C-alpha positions as CSV (number, residue, x, y, z in Angstrom):
1,M,13.2,55.4,22.4
2,I,15.3,53.0,24.7
3,N,16.1,55.2,28.1
4,A,20.2,54.9,28.2
5,W,20.2,55.5,32.0
6,A,17.2,52.9,32.5
7,L,19.0,50.2,30.0
8,A,22.2,50.9,32.3
9,A,20.3,50.2,35.4
10,E,18.8,47.0,34.3
11,V,21.7,45.7,33.4
12,L,23.2,46.8,37.0
13,Y,20.6,45.0,38.5
14,G,20.3,42.2,36.5
15,D,17.0,42.5,35.0
16,M,17.7,43.3,31.6
17,D,16.9,39.6,30.4
18,K,13.2,40.2,31.6
19,T,12.5,43.4,29.5
20,Y,14.8,42.7,26.4
21,P,14.6,38.7,26.5
22,I,17.3,36.9,24.7
23,I,15.4,34.8,22.0
24,N,17.3,31.0,21.7
25,P,17.4,30.4,17.9
26,S,15.7,27.2,18.6
27,E,12.8,28.8,19.2
28,M,12.8,31.2,16.7
29,K,10.5,30.3,13.4
30,L,13.0,31.4,11.0
31,R,12.2,32.2,7.3
32,D,15.3,30.7,6.3
33,K,14.8,28.0,3.3
34,T,17.0,25.7,4.7
35,M,17.1,22.4,5.4
36,K,19.3,19.3,5.8
37,L,18.5,15.6,4.3
38,S,18.3,12.7,6.5
39,E,19.8,9.7,5.8
40,K,16.1,7.8,5.6
41,T,15.3,10.2,3.3
42,L,18.5,9.5,1.4
43,T,17.8,6.0,1.2
44,L,14.6,6.7,-0.6
45,L,15.5,9.2,-2.6
46,K,18.6,6.5,-4.1
47,N,16.0,4.1,-4.6
48,F,13.5,6.6,-6.2
49,S,16.6,7.2,-8.6
50,N,16.4,3.6,-10.1
51,I,12.5,4.2,-10.9
52,N,12.9,8.0,-13.2
53,Q,16.3,10.1,-12.9
54,S,14.4,12.8,-12.4
55,I,11.9,13.9,-9.7
56,L,9.7,17.2,-8.7
57,F,10.1,17.8,-5.4
58,K,6.9,19.6,-3.7
59,Q,6.8,21.5,-0.8
60,G,5.5,19.4,2.5
61,S,6.3,15.8,3.7
62,S,5.3,14.1,0.7
63,L,8.2,12.4,-1.8
64,R,6.4,11.1,-5.1
65,T,7.8,9.7,-8.5
66,I,7.1,7.7,-11.7
67,S,8.6,5.8,-14.5
68,V,9.0,7.4,-17.4
69,M,7.1,4.4,-18.9
70,K,4.7,5.1,-16.1
71,N,4.4,1.4,-14.9
72,I,6.0,2.1,-11.6
73,L,5.0,5.0,-9.0
74,A,6.3,5.2,-5.7
75,E,5.4,7.6,-2.8
76,A,6.4,7.6,0.4
77,T,5.7,10.3,3.5
78,I,8.6,11.4,5.7
79,D,8.0,11.4,9.4
80,E,8.3,15.1,11.2
81,D,10.7,14.4,14.0
82,L,11.7,17.8,14.7
83,P,9.7,20.6,16.0
84,T,8.5,23.0,13.0
85,D,9.9,26.1,14.8
86,F,12.9,24.2,14.5
87,G,15.8,27.0,12.5
88,I,17.5,23.7,10.2
89,Y,14.4,22.4,8.6
90,D,15.7,18.3,8.4
91,L,13.5,16.3,5.5
92,D,11.6,14.6,8.5
93,E,9.8,17.5,8.6
94,D,8.2,19.5,5.1
95,L,10.3,20.7,1.8
96,P,10.6,24.8,2.3
97,T,10.0,24.9,-1.7
98,D,9.0,23.0,-4.7
99,F,12.0,22.3,-6.9
100,G,12.8,20.0,-9.9
101,I,15.9,17.6,-10.1
102,Y,16.6,16.5,-13.9
103,D,19.6,14.0,-12.9
104,L,18.8,12.8,-9.4
105,G,21.9,10.4,-9.6
106,Q,23.8,13.2,-10.0
107,F,22.5,15.4,-7.2
108,L,22.8,12.5,-4.7
109,N,26.5,11.9,-5.9
110,G,26.9,15.7,-4.9
111,L,25.7,15.5,-2.0
112,A,28.0,12.7,-0.6
113,L,30.7,15.0,-1.3
114,H,29.8,16.0,2.1
115,T,29.3,14.6,5.5
116,R,26.4,16.4,6.7
117,P,25.7,19.2,4.2
118,E,22.6,22.3,4.3
119,L,20.4,23.1,1.5
120,D,19.5,26.4,1.0
121,F,16.9,27.3,-1.3
122,Q,17.1,31.1,-0.7
123,N,17.1,31.1,-4.6
124,E,14.2,30.7,-6.9
125,G,16.4,28.9,-10.0
126,Y,19.1,26.9,-7.7
127,V,20.3,25.7,-4.4
128,Y,23.4,26.2,-2.6
129,I,24.9,22.8,-0.9
130,K,26.7,24.2,2.0
131,E,28.9,22.4,4.7
132,G,31.6,24.3,6.4
133,R,34.1,26.2,3.7
134,M,32.5,24.0,1.0
135,R,29.6,25.1,-1.5
136,S,27.9,23.9,-4.4
137,K,25.0,26.0,-6.7
138,Y,23.0,23.4,-8.2
139,F,20.6,24.7,-10.8
140,F,16.9,23.2,-10.8
141,A,15.4,21.5,-13.7
142,D,12.3,23.1,-15.7
143,P,9.1,21.3,-14.6
144,R,8.1,20.8,-17.9
145,V,10.9,18.1,-18.6
146,I,10.4,15.8,-15.8
147,V,7.7,13.1,-15.8
148,T,5.4,13.5,-12.6
149,P,3.1,11.6,-11.0
150,P,-1.0,12.2,-11.0
151,E,-2.0,14.9,-8.7
152,K,-4.9,12.8,-7.4
153,E,-4.5,9.5,-5.4
154,I,-3.6,6.6,-6.8
155,T,-6.4,4.0,-5.8
156,L,-6.8,-0.3,-6.5
157,P,-9.5,-0.4,-9.1
158,S,-9.9,-4.1,-7.0
159,E,-8.5,-5.9,-4.7
160,D,-8.2,-9.6,-5.4
161,V,-5.6,-11.3,-3.8
162,S,-3.1,-10.3,-1.1
163,F,-0.3,-11.6,1.0
164,T,2.5,-10.4,3.1
165,L,6.2,-10.5,1.2
166,S,9.0,-11.3,3.8
167,T,12.2,-9.2,3.3
168,D,14.1,-12.5,3.5
169,Q,11.5,-13.6,0.5
170,L,11.8,-10.5,-1.5
171,D,15.6,-10.7,-1.3
172,K,15.7,-14.6,-2.7
173,L,13.5,-14.1,-5.3
174,L,15.6,-11.1,-6.6
175,K,19.0,-13.0,-6.2
176,A,17.3,-16.4,-7.4
177,A,16.3,-14.2,-10.9
178,G,19.4,-12.5,-11.0
179,I,21.7,-16.3,-10.4
180,Y,19.5,-17.8,-13.5
181,Q,18.9,-14.5,-15.4
182,L,15.3,-14.9,-15.3
183,P,13.3,-11.7,-16.6
184,D,9.9,-12.4,-15.0
185,L,7.9,-12.9,-11.8
186,A,4.6,-14.4,-11.1
187,V,2.2,-14.3,-8.4
188,V,0.4,-17.7,-8.7
189,G,-2.6,-18.9,-7.1
190,K,-3.2,-22.8,-7.9
191,N,-4.3,-25.7,-5.7
192,G,-5.0,-24.1,-2.9
193,V,-2.0,-22.3,-2.4
194,V,-0.4,-18.4,-3.3
195,K,3.0,-18.9,-4.7
196,I,5.7,-16.2,-6.4
197,Q,7.6,-17.8,-8.9
198,V,11.0,-16.3,-10.9
199,R,11.3,-17.7,-14.3
200,D,11.8,-17.3,-18.1
201,K,8.2,-17.5,-19.2
202,K,8.9,-17.4,-22.9
203,N,11.1,-20.9,-22.3
204,D,9.2,-23.6,-20.7
205,T,12.7,-25.4,-19.7
206,S,14.2,-22.7,-18.3
207,N,15.5,-23.2,-14.8
208,D,12.8,-21.0,-11.7
209,F,12.5,-20.5,-8.0
210,A,9.4,-20.5,-6.1
211,I,8.2,-19.4,-2.2
212,T,4.9,-20.2,-0.9
213,V,3.0,-16.8,0.5
214,G,-0.2,-17.7,1.4
215,E,-3.7,-20.0,0.6
216,T,-6.3,-19.4,-2.2
217,D,-9.7,-20.1,-3.1
218,D,-8.7,-19.1,-6.9
219,T,-6.7,-19.9,-9.9
220,F,-5.0,-17.0,-10.8
221,E,-1.4,-15.8,-12.7
222,F,-0.3,-12.5,-12.2
223,N,3.0,-11.7,-14.2
224,F,5.6,-8.9,-13.5
225,K,8.8,-8.2,-14.9
226,V,11.5,-8.2,-12.5
227,E,13.0,-5.3,-13.8
228,N,10.0,-3.4,-12.7
229,I,10.6,-4.7,-8.8
230,K,12.2,-1.8,-7.9
231,I,11.8,-1.9,-4.2
232,L,13.2,-0.9,-1.3
233,P,14.3,-4.5,1.1
234,G,11.7,-4.6,3.4
235,T,8.5,-6.5,4.3
236,Y,5.3,-5.4,2.1
237,D,1.9,-6.4,2.5
238,V,1.4,-6.8,-1.0
239,V,-2.6,-6.6,-2.8
240,V,-3.1,-7.3,-6.7
241,S,-6.5,-6.3,-8.5
242,K,-7.1,-8.5,-11.1
243,K,-7.1,-5.2,-13.5
244,L,-3.7,-5.4,-13.9
245,L,-2.4,-2.9,-10.7
246,S,-0.8,-4.1,-7.6
247,R,0.4,-2.3,-4.6
248,F,3.3,-3.0,-2.2
249,T,3.0,-1.0,1.2
250,C,6.4,-1.5,3.2
251,Q,6.0,-2.4,7.0
252,N,9.7,-0.5,7.3
253,Y,8.7,3.0,5.8
254,N,5.8,4.8,4.8
255,L,6.3,3.9,1.7
256,K,4.1,2.4,-1.1
257,Y,4.9,1.4,-4.7
258,Y,2.2,0.9,-7.3
259,I,3.3,-2.0,-10.0
260,A,1.9,-2.5,-13.2
261,L,1.0,-6.1,-14.3
262,E,2.1,-7.5,-17.5
263,P,-1.3,-7.8,-19.7
264,D,-1.2,-11.6,-20.3
265,S,-2.0,-12.0,-16.6
266,T,-4.9,-14.1,-15.7
267,F,-7.8,-14.5,-13.0
268,E,-10.2,-17.1,-12.8
């Protein structure tokens, strides 16, 4: 029981803070399941929505998605910029709970109605999107209707060709594919060099555009669909396996893409 006379004396003599210290909210580990999305994370999510319109967020600092056709997988780890005891969780920290979003594009457009919204996960079936006097209730999706990546870590079955693809090179290749309406992208090893070429492999008289990215002693032709190169602008360390799988590791984000090759790819 608090002694009222003692309490009054401590107030009078200025000793109250020693006995009953005032706790700064930033020093408290709050149980609120709330967070704010960083601009970096919003950029990643917009890109992920181009791969799969749905996503299952798992508690922690990893974001992963896979295309419905299961030929593109992306995974990102978010840097922890805020202390773990901070009251409002940024997605630069850990997600406070697991939840599924069926239409990620719609969810992001809803967030865009706000300037710096706070997401409140106190309820199991939905999230409150709050800012000032504005509030939205957004219901989660049943995880069973979302195509999700496998739990196990993805590794390449072999690492046969590697090169670095710069931001400018990637931009030029995708622009050329759009200008010339070319559906195919090939990583070609021939005559001692590695080049990336956009073309229409079914049309011998189609326009094309190519950039040399390295050297090689091997002969190969790794084919991709341009529509599957759904990666963020940036510089990538690219590794290709002759067993029809590639890995694009971004130097600008903690981000990787695994993209399947077309079955007619060859390696001699």
